[in-house]
LOTITI-295813 format. One record per atom (N, C-alpha, C, O, CB): residue in one letter; x, y, z. Coordinates in steps of 0.1 Angstrom, whole numbers, plus 5000, padded with zeros to 4 digits. Glycine has a CB too. Example, Ala and Ser with C-alpha at 12.3 -4.5 7.8 and 13.67 -1.06 7.14 Angstrom:
2
A513249435078;A512349555078;A513249675078;A514249675085;A511349555090;S512849785071;S513749895071;S512950005079;S513450115080;S514149945057;
//
This chain:
393
M457952701723;M457152641713;M456552521720;M455552451716;M457952621700;A457352481732;A457452391739;A455952321737;A456052231729;A458052441753;D454652341743;D453352301747;D451852351741;D450852371747;D453352341759;P452452361720;P451252451724;P450252361722;P450352251717;P450952591718;W449252451727;W448052331726;W446952431715;W446052501719;W447052291747;L447152411701;L446752461688;L447852331682;L448752261685;L446952661683;T447352361675;T447852261657;T446752281647;T445552271648;T447952041658;I447852341633;I446852381621;I447752321612;I448852331609;I446552551618;I446552241607;I447452101604;I446552151588;I445352161584;I447151891616;G447652161582;G446852111563;G447152011558;G448251961556;G447352201550;I445451961552;I445251851553;I444751821536;I443851901533;I444351831566;G445051741526;G444551731510;G443651631507;G442951591517;G445851701499;E443251561493;E442451521491;E442051361489;E441151291485;E442451601484;D443851361498;D444251201499;D444251161513;D444551041516;D445851161493;G443751271523;G442751301535;G444051291546;G444851371551;G441151181537;L443951131549;L445251091565;L445851051554;L445551111544;L445050941583;D446450981553;D447250901540;D448250961537;D449350921540;D446550891526;G447751101531;G448851221535;G449451281540;G450351341534;G448851261536;L449051271554;L449651361565;L450651271573;L450851151575;L448351411576;S451051391576;S452451311585;S452051271594;S450851291597;S453551391590;E452851211603;E453051161622;E452451261626;E451251281630;E454751141631;A453451331623;A452951421638;A452051481634;A451351521643;A454051521646;S451451541622;S449651621620;S448551471624;S447351481627;S449251701596;R449251381622;R447951291627;R448351211639;R447551111640;R447551181615;N449251221649;N449351251663;N448351341672;N447551331681;N450551311663;A449251441662;A448051601665;A446451601670;A445851641680;A447751681647;L446051531655;L444751501660;L444451371662;L443551311656;L443851541651;A444951331669;A444651221679;A444251251693;A443451201700;A445851151680;K445351371694;K445151421709;K444451521711;K444551561722;K446351461717;A443451591702;A442351701700;A441051651704;A440351561700;A442151731685;E441051751714;E439851711723;E439051801710;E438151721706;E439751781742;T439151951701;T438251961693;T438851981679;T440052001678;T437352051697;V437851961669;V438951971660;V437752071648;V436652031646;V439751791655;F438252161643;F437752211636;F438252261623;F439452271623;F437352271641;G437252311608;G437452271592;G435952231589;G435052171595;G438752131588;G436352291576;G435252251567;G434752071565;G435351961564;G435852321553;E433352121564;E433151941560;E433851861551;E433651741550;E431851901556;R434351901546;R434851851539;R436151761547;R436351641547;R435051941530;H437051891556;H438151821561;H437851761567;H438251641565;H438951861567;L436951771575;L436351681585;L436051561583;L436051481592;L435351711589;A435551521568;A435451421567;A436651341562;A436751221561;A434451431562;L437451431559;L438451351549;L439651291564;L440351191564;L439451491533;A439551391574;A440451351589;A439851261596;A440651211604;A440751471599;D438251191596;D438051081604;D437951071615;D438150971621;D438651001602;V437651241621;V437551301636;V436551291643;V436551321654;V437651421636;G435051221637;G433351171645;G433151301649;G433451401643;G433351031660;S432551301665;S432251381670;S432651521677;S431951631680;S431951321674;R434151481678;R435251591678;R434851701667;R434151801671;R436751521674;G435351691655;G434351791647;G433651911647;G432451911650;G433651751643;H434352001645;H432852141644;H433552211628;H434652221622;H433052331665;P432452231626;P432352281610;P432952451609;P432052501616;P430352281605;W433552511607;W433852661604;W432352751606;W431252711601;W434452681587;P432352811611;P430852961613;P431352971598;P432452951592;P431153171628;V430153031592;V429653101580;V429353211584;V428353211591;V428653061572;P430453351580;P431853401579;P431953381590;P431253391600;P432353531573;F434153311584;F434753241588;F435153331600;F435853431597;F435553181580;D434853311620;D435253341626;D436753291634;D436953191628;D434453361629;A437353291640;A438453261645;A438453291658;A439553321663;A439353301639;D437253301666;D437253371682;D436753191681;D437553121687;D435853551691;V436153151678;V435553011684;V436452901685;V436252781689;V434452951677;V437752981680;V438652861678;V439152931691;V439352841698;V439752821663;L439453041698;L440153081707;L439553071719;L439953111730;L440553191704;S438353011715;S437153001726;S438052881730;S437852891742;S435252971722;C438852771729;C439352641733;C441152651745;C441752581752;C439652561715;R441052811742;R442352851744;R443252681757;R442552601764;R442153051752;G444152691756;G444352581767;G444352431768;G444852351776;G443452591775;R443352441752;R443352281754;R443452231742;R443052301733;R442152211760;P443952081740;P443952101725;P443152061717;P442151981719;P444952071719;T443452091710;T442552161696;T443252161682;T444352211684;T442352341698;A443252131671;A443552111658;A442852241645;A441952301649;A442951961657;V443152261637;V442652351628;V442752231615;V443852181611;V443552511626;L441952211613;L441752131596;L442152311585;L441752421588;L439152031593;A442752271573;A443052341566;A443552311551;A444552251550;A443752391571;S442952341540;S443252251525;S444252321517;S444352411510;S441952241514;G445252181525;G446752231516;G447652281523;G448052211533;G446752361504;D448052421520;D449352521530;D447752651537;D447052741532;D451452651513;P447852581549;P446852711558;P447252861552;P446452941547;P447352731578;F448952861553;F449353011555;F449553101538;F450153211537;F451153001565;W448953011523;W448853081518;W447353051515;W446552961518;W449853091510;H447353181508;H445253211512;H444253061520;H443652971514;H444053221489;G444453071535;G444252991538;G443453051556;G443053161558;G445552901534;A443352981564;A443553031577;A444053081589;A443553151598;A443553011578;G445353021585;G446852971588;G446553131596;G446153161607;G448352921571;A446753201587;A447653341591;A446453421600;A446753491610;A448353451576;S445253391596;S443853481606;S443753421623;S443353471633;S441953431598;L444353311622;L444653221633;L445853321644;L445753401654;L445453061625;A446853271638;A448353351641;A449053481644;A450253511645;A448853341634;E447753541645;E448253671642;E446953721653;E446453831653;E448453721622;K446553651660;K445553631671;K446253571683;K445753571694;K444353531667;L447253521682;L448053451692;L449253461695;L450053491686;L447953341690;D450053441711;D451653441712;D452353291703;D452153181698;D452053431732;A453053381704;A454253251692;A454353081693;A454352991684;A456253271696;G454253081713;G454052971716;G453052851717;G453252731720;G454252991722;E451652931712;E450952861714;E450152781703;E449152721705;E450452921721;W450852811689;W450252721678;W451852661672;W452952721672;W449052831665;I451452541668;I452452501655;I451552501644;I450452561644;I453252341655;A452352431633;A451752361619;A452352291612;A453552261611;A451352441610;H451252251604;H452352151593;H450952131586;H449852081588;H453351961600;S451952211575;S451152271558;S451452081552;S451951981556;S452552471543;A450752151541;A450751971534;A451152071521;A451452191521;A448651841533;L451051991510;L451252081496;L450252151490;L449152091489;L451752011484;S450252281484;S449152371484;S448752281469;S449252181463;S449552571484;T447352391467;T446552361458;T447652461448;T447352411437;T444752391461;F448352541446;F448852601435;F450052531432;F450452531421;F449052731436;S450752471441;S451652381445;S451552241436;S452552191430;S451452371460;L450552191437;L450352051426;L449652081415;L449352001405;L449451921432;A449352241416;A448352271396;A449652281392;A450152211383;A446852461390;A450352361398;A452152441391;A452352271383;A452352251371;A454052511409;A452752161396;A453252011394;A453051971380;A453951971371;A452551911403;R451051921381;R450351881373;R450951971360;R451451891352;R448851901378;L451252101355;L450552101340;L452752161338;L453352191328;L448352251334;G453152171349;G454252211347;G455352301340;G456252311330;G454552151348;W454652371352;W454952561353;W455652561364;W455352481373;W453552681354;R456852651365;R457552701374;R456552791380;R456052871373;R458752751369;L456252771396;L455052801406;L455853011406;L455253111409;L455052661427;E457252991400;E457653121411;E457553261397;E458053381398;E459853081422;T457053221388;T456853291377;T454953331377;T454453411370;T457453191364;A454353251388;A452753261386;A452753351392;A453753381399;A451753171389;A451353431391;A450453491399;A449553421409;A448953331403;A449753551390;C449353411419;C448253301422;C447153411430;C447553521434;C449053161435;F445953381430;F444853431439;F444153311446;F444053191443;F443853521430;G443453401458;G442253321463;G441153411462;G441053501470;G442353271478;L440353401454;L439453381446;L438153351449;L437253341440;L439853331440;H437953321461;H437353251470;H435553361467;H434553351461;H438453251487;A436353501478;A435653611484;A435753711473;A434853791472;A436353671497;A436653701464;A437153851458;A436953851443;A437053751435;A438953891461;P436454031442;P436254021422;P436953951419;P437953901426;P436554141412;F436653911405;F437753891388;F438854001393;F439854011399;F436653951367;E438054111385;E438754241384;E440354241398;E441354311397;E437254391390;R440154161405;R441954121413;R442754091403;R443854111406;R442153971426;L442554021385;L443353961377;L443754131374;L444754201374;L442753841366;I443154151372;I443054301362;I445554351357;I446254331347;I441854501381;P445854401372;P446554461372;P447654311364;P448454331355;P446554541384;H447354201370;H448154111363;H447854051349;H448753981344;H448254011371;L447154081345;L446554001330;L447554041318;L447454161317;L444854061324;A448354001312;A449154041296;A449353881292;A449253771298;A450954161297;N449953951278;N449753841270;N451053741276;N452053791281;N449753881253;D450853571274;D451653501281;D451953471296;D452653391302;D452453561277;A450953581303;A451353561318;A450253431322;A449253381317;A451153731329;R451153411336;R450053231339;R449053281353;R449653371358;R451353041347;I448653271355;I448253281366;I447153151371;I446453091363;I447753411365;L447053121387;L446353001391;L445553081398;L446053181403;L446952871398;C444253051398;C442953121410;C442752991415;C443152891408;C441253211403;L441952991429;L441452901432;L439852981435;L439653091441;L442252821443;V439352941432;V437453041435;V436752931440;V437152821443;V436253111416;R434953001442;R434752961455;R433552851447;R432752831456;R434253101468;D433152791437;D432352681431;D432352651423;D432852721414;D431552681432;G431652511417;G431552491401;G431052591397;G431252601385;G430852391396;K430152691403;K429652811389;K431052881386;K431152901374;K428352971396;A431952921393;A432952991391;A434052951383;A435052941390;A433353031400;P434152931373;P434652921361;P434052911353;P434752851345;P435152861359;G432952941348;G432052991339;G431953051340;G432753111332;G431252991336;D431453131349;D431553331353;D433053321347;D433353341335;D431353411375;L433953281358;L435553351349;L435553381338;L435753491334;L436653271348;A435453221329;A435553221315;A434853351308;A435353411299;A434953101311;K433653371315;K432653471308;K432953631305;K432753711296;K431553461316;W433753631321;W434053741323;W435453801316;W435553901310;W434053731336;L436653701317;L437553701311;L437353741291;L437953851288;L438053571316;S436753681281;S436253711274;S435353791263;S435353801250;S436253681278;E434553861276;E434454011273;E435154141276;E434754251276;E433454031276;R436554061278;R437254211285;R438254141271;R439254211271;R438054251308;G438354071265;G439054121253;G439853961256;G440754001248;G440054301252;W440153861259;W441353761266;W440253571266;W440353481274;W441953861288;G439253601255;G438853441252;G440253411247;G440553301252;G437453411240;A440953441242;A441353321235;A442653251244;A443553191238;A441853361220;S442553261261;S443353251265;S442653041267;S441552991266;S443653391275;A444153001271;A444252861278;A443252831290;A443852881300;A445652841284;F442352791293;F441752761307;F441852631315;F440952561315;F440452771305;W442652611319;W442552521325;W441352491341;W441052571350;W443852511326;T441052391339;T439652351358;T440252181364;T440152061358;T436752311348;L440652211374;L441552171374;L440352151391;L439752231399;L443252251367;A440551971390;A439151961407;A439951871409;A440751831400;A437151911408;A439751821425;A439951781436;A441251721431;A441351631421;A438951711443;L442551771440;L444051801429;L444651751441;L444951811452;L444651991421;G444751611437;G446051521449;G444951431457;G445151391469;G447151641465;G443451381446;G442651281455;G442451191442;G442851211431;G441051351464;P441851091446;P441150991437;P440351071424;P440551031413;P440150901446;R439451161428;R438651211421;R439551281408;R439251271396;R437751291431;E440551351414;E441551481403;E441051431390;E440951321384;E443551481403;S440851611386;S440151591370;S440451701368;S439751781373;S438651551365;I441551731358;I442751831348;I441651831333;I441751731326;I444851711345;V440951911330;V441051971318;V440852081315;V440352161323;V440451931311;E441352121297;E441952231292;E441252271281;E441152221270;E443252201289;H440652381286;H439952451277;H440552601268;H441652641266;H438852491286;R439252651264;R439452801258;R438652861263;R437552821261;R439352841244;A438952951270;A438153071280;A437053091271;A435953081278;A438953251283;D436753141255;D435853141250;D434853041243;D434153021234;D436253211244;G435352981253;G434952821242;G434152711257;G433152631257;G437452701234;F435152771268;F433852711279;F431952781286;F431352881287;F434852701293;A431652621288;A430652701294;A429752531300;A429752421297;A429752831279;G429152591308;G428652521314;G429152551331;G429852651332;G428952401308;D428852501340;D429352411352;D429852351361;D428952301366;D429352391353;L430552331365;L431752161371;L430252061377;L429052081375;L433452211392;A430751971383;A429751911395;A430451961404;A429952041412;A429451731398;E431651921404;E433251961417;E433052151420;E433052251413;E435851921405;D432652121439;D433352231438;D434552191446;D434252211458;D432652361444;L435752131446;L437152231447;L437452221438;L437352111432;L438352221456;V438052321432;V438252361418;V439052461420;V438852531429;V437052411411;A440452481411;A441352561407;A441052601394;A440352531386;A442552511408;I441352671392;I441852761377;I442852801375;I443152901382;I441352871374;A444052751365;A444852811360;A444452851343;A443752811334;A446052721363;L445252941347;L445053041329;L446653101324;L447653141330;L443753241331;E446353081311;E447953161301;E446753271291;E445953271281;E449352991283;A447053351300;A446653491292;A447153511276;A448353501275;A447353631301;R446453531267;R446553461256;R445353691245;R444553761251;R445253221259;G445653721237;G444853771232;G444653951235;G444754041227;G443953681235;G444253951247;G444154051251;G445254181260;G446354141265;G443154021255;R444754311261;R445354431263;R445454431277;R444554451285;R444554551258;G447054411280;G447454421298;G446954551296;G446354601286;G449454401306;I447454611312;I447254791317;I449354821319;I450254761325;I445954811342;S449354931309;S450454971307;S450755011320;S450055041330;S450555051297;R452654991320;R452355021336;R453555141342;R454155171353;R452654851346;S453555181328;S453855281331;S453455421334;S452255401332;S454355281325;S453655551338;S452955661345;S452555681334;S453255651324;S453655761353;G451055731334;G450255811328;G449655771317;G449855791305;G450655901325;L448655691326;L447555541313;L446455721307;L446355841309;L445755311329;S445755621298;S444955711288;S443655761298;S442955671304;S444455621273;D443355891299;D442255931302;D440855871300;D439755891305;D442356021297;D441255811294;D439755741288;D439355601294;D438555511291;D439755721270;L440455611304;L440155451308;L439855471324;L439955401334;L441755331304;F439755581323;F439155651340;F437055681336;F436355641327;F440355911345;V436755741346;V434955741343;V435455911355;V436155941365;V433255541353;H434755961346;H435156101352;H434156221345;H433556201334;H437156141348;D434056381355;D433556411348;D434156541348;D433656641355;D432356371349;G435356531340;G435956611336;G437356671345;G438356731341;G435056681332;Q437056621358;Q437456691366;Q438756581375;Q438756531387;Q436156751373;I439856591362;I440756511360;I442256551358;I442656651352;I440256461350;T443056461366;T444556531367;T445256481354;T446256401355;T445556491381;K444756541336;K445356501332;K446456371329;K447156331338;K445356561334;R446356331315;R447456241313;R449256281315;R450056211321;R447056191300;P449556371310;P451156461311;P451256471325;P452156441333;P451256651304;V450056511327;V450656621340;V450756481349;V451856421351;V449256771348;R449556461353;R449456271356;R451056261355;R451756331363;R448356131340;A451656191346;A453256151345;A453556191355;A453556131366;A454156191335;L453956351351;L454956431362;L454656391371;L455556311374;L455056581366;A453556381380;A452956431392;A453556261402;A453656231414;A450856481390;L453556201395;L453556051400;L455656021401;L456355971410;L452455921383;S455756071385;S457756071392;S457856181400;S459156191401;S459256081379;A457356281406;A457756331416;A456756261430;A456856311441;A457656501412;L456056161427;L455256121441;L456156031445;L456255981456;L453656061441;A456956011434;A458055781434;A457555691444;A458055651454;A460355761442;P456255671439;P455155541447;P456755391445;P457555351436;P452855501432;R456155361464;R456655241460;R455755171468;R454855201476;R458155221461;A456155011463;A455454901472;A455654941484;A456654991487;A455954761472;G454454931493;G453554921507;G453955031512;G454255031524;G453754791517;E453955131505;E453555241508;E451955321509;E451055271502;E454355301502;R451755421516;R450655541518;R450455591512;R451155551503;R450655631523;L449355701505;L449355791497;L447955871504;L446955801509;L449355731481;W447955981504;W447256101511;W446956131494;W447956171488;W448356241524;D445856131487;D445056201476;D444456361474;D444356411464;D444056121477;V444256401486;V443956511481;V442556591479;V443056701478;V444356501473;G441756611478;G440556661465;G440956551456;G441656601446;G440756851456;A440956411456;A441456331444;A439756341431;A438856261431;A441856121452;G439756401427;G438456411421;G437756301412;G436556301413;G438356521414;S438456171400;S438456101397;S439056021400;S438855921393;S438356111391;G440356011412;G441055931419;G442455851406;G442855741409;G439755831426;S442855901397;S443255871387;S444555861395;S445055751397;S443055951376;I445055971401;I446555941414;I446655871415;I447755821413;I446755971426;S445455791420;S445255671435;S445755581428;S446855541430;S443755611442;V444955561421;V444855441410;V445755401404;V446055281405;V444355471400;E446455491397;E448155461395;E449355441408;E450255351409;E448755591388;W449155511413;W450155511430;W449755321431;W450655241426;W449055651450;A448355261437;A447855161440;A448655031431;A449254921433;A446355201438;L448255121417;L449455001403;L450454951409;L450954851404;L450355061389;C450955011420;C452454951416;C453054991427;C454155051429;C453455011402;G451754941439;G451354831451;G451354941462;G451854891472;G452654681455;G450955051463;G450855131475;G449555061479;G449154961475;G450855311473;T448855141488;T447555201490;T447255301492;T448155361499;T447155171497;A445955401488;A446055551494;A444955551497;A444055461499;A446455681486;I445055681499;I443155721509;I442955841496;I443755931492;I443155821535;A441855821493;A441555941482;A440256031493;A439256001501;A440655851463;I440956151490;I440256251494;I439356341490;I439856451487;I440856291498;E437856321488;E436456401480;E435856441483;E434756371485;E435756361474;A435856611485;A434356681490;A433056651487;A432056661495;A434356791487;R433156611471;R431556611459;R431356431461;R432056351455;R431956681434;E430256421470;E429656301470;E430056211453;E430956131452;E427856331473;D429056271442;D429456251427;D430656191418;D431056111409;D429356361421;R431256291427;R432956251423;R433256101434;R433655991430;R434256431430;A433156121447;A433756041452;A433055871446;A433755761445;A433756081468;A431455881444;A431855741432;A432055711425;A432055591421;A431455671429;N432355801418;N433255791403;N435255681411;N435855571408;N433756051395;I435255821423;I436555731421;I436655561427;I437555481423;I437655811429;R435155541440;R434855371436;R434955331425;R435855251420;R433555321437;S433855381419;S433655321405;S435255271399;S435755151399;S432955461394;N435955391395;N437555361394;N438655271399;N439655251393;N438055451397;A438255231411;A438855141419;A438854971416;A439654871415;A438155171432;A437055021416;A436354861412;A437354821395;A438054711393;A433954891407;A437254911388;A437254841375;A439054841377;A439654771369;A436354931359;F439554901385;F441254871381;F441154741393;F442254691396;F442755041386;G440154691398;G440554511405;G441354621418;G442454561422;G442154351389;L441354731425;L442554811436;L440854881444;L440755001444;L444154991425;A439854791448;A439054851456;A439454801469;A438954871477;A437854821453;H440254711474;H440754691478;H442154791488;H442554771499;H440554611471;R442554871479;R443954901484;R443555071482;R444455151480;R445654811474;I442155121481;I441955221477;I440755271484;I439755211483;I442055221464;T441055461498;T439555371506;T439755521501;T440655591498;T439055281527;V438055521502;V437355661497;V436655721506;V435455691507;V436455661485;V437655841519;V436555951522;V436056041517;V436756101508;V436656001529;T434356101521;T433956171517;T433756271522;T432756291528;T433256141513;G435256401518;G434856531532;G436256611526;G437356571520;G434856461556;K435756731529;K436856821526;K437956841538;K437756841550;K436256951520;A439256881530;A440156871539;A440457071543;A440057181538;A441656761530;P441257041553;P442156931561;P441256861574;P441856791581;P443657031569;E439556881576;E439156811586;E438756681584;E438356611593;E438356861591;A438856631571;A438556511563;A440256431566;A440156311569;A437956551543;L441256471566;L442356411568;L442156361588;L442756271593;L443856531563;A441556431595;A441656331611;A441556231614;A440356181614;A440856341620;G442556141618;G441555971620;G442755931610;G443455861618;G439355931612;Q443355941600;Q443755921586;Q445155861593;Q445655921602;Q443756081574;E445855701587;E446455701590;E448255801581;E447955881573;E445855601594;V449255791583;V449755861581;V450555871570;V451655831572;V450055871590;P450455901560;P451255881547;P453155881548;P454055891557;P450856031537;D452955841532;D454655811533;D454555941518;D455556001517;D455455571529;A453455991506;A453356111502;A451756171501;A450656111500;A454056111490;V451956261503;V450756371498;V450456401481;V451456431475;V451256531506;F449456401477;F449556481463;F448156581470;F447256531476;F449156351445;I448356721466;I447056791468;I447456881448;I448156961442;I446956921490;G445756751445;G445756871427;G445256991426;G445257031414;G444756821415;G444757101435;G444257191433;G443757211447;G443357121454;G443257181421;G443757361452;G443257331462;G443057411476;G442257461484;G443657231462;L444957411474;L445757421488;L445457621492;L445057711484;L448057351485;D445557621495;D445357721508;D446457681518;D447057581516;D443657701516;R446857801534;R447957771543;R446957661550;R447357541549;R448657911552;A445957681556;A445057601565;A445057491557;A444857401566;A443657661568;L445257431546;L445257321544;L447257231546;L447457121549;L444457331529;F448357361544;F449357321540;F449857271554;F450257171557;F449957421531;D449557391562;D449957331576;D449257221585;D449657171595;D449857431584;A447857181575;A447457041584;A448456951582;A449156891589;A446056961581;V448356951564;V448856811561;V451156821557;V451956751550;V447556761543;W451356921566;W452856951568;W452856851583;W453556761587;W453257141570;S451856911587;S452556901599;S452056721607;S452356651617;S452157051609;R451256721596;R451956591600;R452656461596;R452656361603;R451456551605;L453256471583;L453656441575;L455256401583;L455756491588;L453256531565;S455956271583;S457156181587;S458356291584;S458656371575;S457256031577;P458856241592;P460456351578;P461156201565;P461056081566;P463056411594;G461456261558;G461056131540;G459956161535;G459956141523;G460755931542;A458856201538;A457856191534;A457656271522;A458556351521;A457156211543;R456856271513;R457256341498;R455556431496;R454556361497;R457656191482;L455456561492;L454256611486;L454456721477;L455356811479;L453256651496;V453756711467;V453356721459;V452356871451;V452556861439;V452956621462;A451956921452;A450957061448;A451557101432;A452657141426;A451057221461;H450057051431;H449657141413;H448657301424;H448057331435;H447856981396;S448957361410;S448157511413;S448257511397;S449257471390;S449057681424;V446657591391;V446357671382;V445957781385;V445457851376;V445557641376;T446057821394;T445558001403;T447058071400;T448358051401;T445157991427;L446158171397;L447558331404;L447558301418;L448558341424;L446958551402;E446558241427;E446758291438;E447658191448;E448658211456;E445358341442;T446758051445;T447657931448;T449357931442;T450357891448;T446757801440;E449458001429;E450858001421;E451458041434;E452057951439;E451158101405;A451558161442;A452358251446;A452158141458;A453258081457;A451958421446;L451758101465;L451358061478;L452257941478;L452757911489;L449658031480;L452457871468;L453157771462;L454957831458;L455857761462;L452257741448;G455057961452;G456757991456;G456958041472;G458158051476;G457358141445;E456158061478;E456758111487;E457058021497;E458058051504;E456158211490;L456257871498;L456357791504;L457957731501;L458857731509;L455157711502;H457857671482;H459257621478;H459957741484;H460257711496;H459557591460;Q460457911480;Q461457961491;Q461657901508;Q462657931514;Q461058091493;R460757841512;R460757851530;R461357731528;R462657741528;R459257851540;H460957601527;H460957501525;H461657441514;H462357341517;H459957491525;G461757471505;G462357431489;G461857351484;G460657381483;G463657381486;G462157201479;G462357111471;G461857151455;G463057171453;G461557011478;E461457171446;E461757191431;E460257261424;E459157201420;E462257011424;L460657381423;L459157441419;L459457411397;L460457381391;L458957681427;M457857451391;M458557351383;M457457481372;M456857541381;M458257131385;R457157521360;R455457611356;R456057431345;R457057371343;R455057881346;V454657421342;V454457281326;V453657351321;V452957411328;V453657101327;E453557371305;E452657441295;E452857341284;E453857311277;E453057611291;I451557291287;I451257161276;I450157241264;I449257311267;I450257001286;A450557191246;A449457241240;A450157141229;A451257121225;A449257421239;H448057061223;H448056951219;H447757061202;H447357181201;H446756831229;A447956971192;A447756961177;A446056971179;A445356891185;A448556801169;A445557091173;A444057081173;A443957151152;A444657191143;A443157231190;P442857121154;P442057201136;P441757351134;P440757411136;P440257141133;L442557371132;L441957551128;L441457571114;L442257551105;L443157681129;G440357601110;G440257571092;G440457481090;G440257391099;G441057631081;R441057461078;R441457391071;R442957301073;R443457211067;R441457461061;Y443357371084;Y445457361089;Y444957301104;Y443857271107;Y446757581091;R446157291110;R445957281129;R447057371131;R447957411124;R446257111140;S446657381145;S447357431153;S447757421170;S447257341178;S446957521151;W448357491171;W448657431184;W447357531194;W447357651195;W450457461188;E446657431199;E445857481215;E446057451230;E445657341234;E444557451215;A446657551237;A447257561247;A445957531262;A444757571262;A448057721244;A446757451273;A445857421281;A446657501289;A447757551286;A445457281285;R445857501302;R445957631312;R447257581318;R447057461320;R444557661323;P448757631324;P449557621324;P449357631343;P448757711350;P450257691313;V450157471347;V450157421357;V451357451365;V452357431359;V449957291356;V451457511377;V452357491387;V452457421396;V451657421405;V452457551392;Q453857291396;Q454057241408;Q455157191414;Q456157151408;Q453257171409;W454957211428;W455857261442;W455957081446;W455057001448;W454657391457;S457557031447;S457756881455;S458956881463;S460056921459;S457856741444;T458556811477;T459556811483;T459856761489;T459156861493;T459756851485;V460456681500;V460656591509;V460556661522;V461456741524;V461856521508;R459556651532;R460256661548;R460856651552;R460856671564;R460056631555;
//
C-alpha cells in the first residue's frame, strides 16, 4: 500500500474540521473527488467534485484508476457505505481508507447504549421487513433510513404489527451544528421530518417476536395445504442442523416453510418448486419474514432445476424422491453435506429403506395424532405417517 491511487474518506457533519490530517492531505492531492452532494459541499472540493450516479456505480471510480482520486462517504465507509463495494473491485495496494465515526457510533453515544448489543441496519433501499427477525421486547435497533419521510412510514409499520408502544428516537445530522435528537412513542409519531439525514433508534416494546425454536406455527405461512407441518418440520430442521452462512437446497419447497426457518438461523436457501402458484407463496413468505434477500426461489422441476445451482451444505426433499432425483442430488454433494428426505408413500418409503441400507444414516418412522372432537367426546385423529431418512455424504 505504498502508493495507492484511491483514498476512501469518511466524513461527518462537522466537515473538514472533523477530518484527520491524512484525509485532508489526500483530498488536497486528489484530481477527482466522488461523493454525495452533501459530502462534496462539506469538503468544499469545488469543480473537482463529482456526485455519485444514481443508482450507485463503482465503475465511475475505476475509470480514474492510476490517478489521485478520493471518495467521500458518511462516517465509516465500510459500515453500510460504499467502501466494501469499491474495495472488492480493487487490489489491496490500490486503495487506503480513513474512516470517521459511524452514525451508529454517534447514535449509541448520544443515547448511552452499548453498541455491541444493538442491531444495526441500513434501510435506505431495504424493506422494513428486514427488522422482523430482530424484533423482540427490549431489543435495541439502530437504522439508517432513506429520507425524512421514512421515520413516519416506519412508525406506522411498527404500530400495525403490534410494536406501537416502542420508544422511537429520530436522530438527524448527528455530529454537526444542526444535530437534533427527539424521542417519541412509535404509535404517537406523525408527520415527516424536514431533514433528510436521519437515523432511527428503536427500543422495541409491546409486540411478540418470532420464536427461535424449530417448528413455527403453520398459521404464520401462506400455503395451499402443501406445507411440512409444524411437528414434522421441527424434526426435519433438527436433522438438517442449520448453521449460519450455510446454503440449503429445499427441493419441492411447497410453501417454503423449511427455507424460512433455515434462513432464520442465518443461512441462505434455494427453494425449488415446480408450480408457479406455490413459488409465489414462497416469495410471499420470504418477504413476510424479512428474508427475501436470503431465499432464492427457482420455479422448475427437479432434477432439471438443480442445474447451475451453487453446491449446498444441506438438502431437504419433502416428497417426490425417486432414484433419478437422488442420483442428481447425491452426485453434487460435497463430503460432510447433509441430506434429509421425507416420504408418505409406500413406494418412496421402499426407496428410502434401500438408500438407508446402502448409505447409512438414520431411518425413522413418525406417527402423530392430534386430539379432535368425536361426538360429545374427543379422540385421536392420526395423520399419515412420515418416514424420514437423514444422512451425511
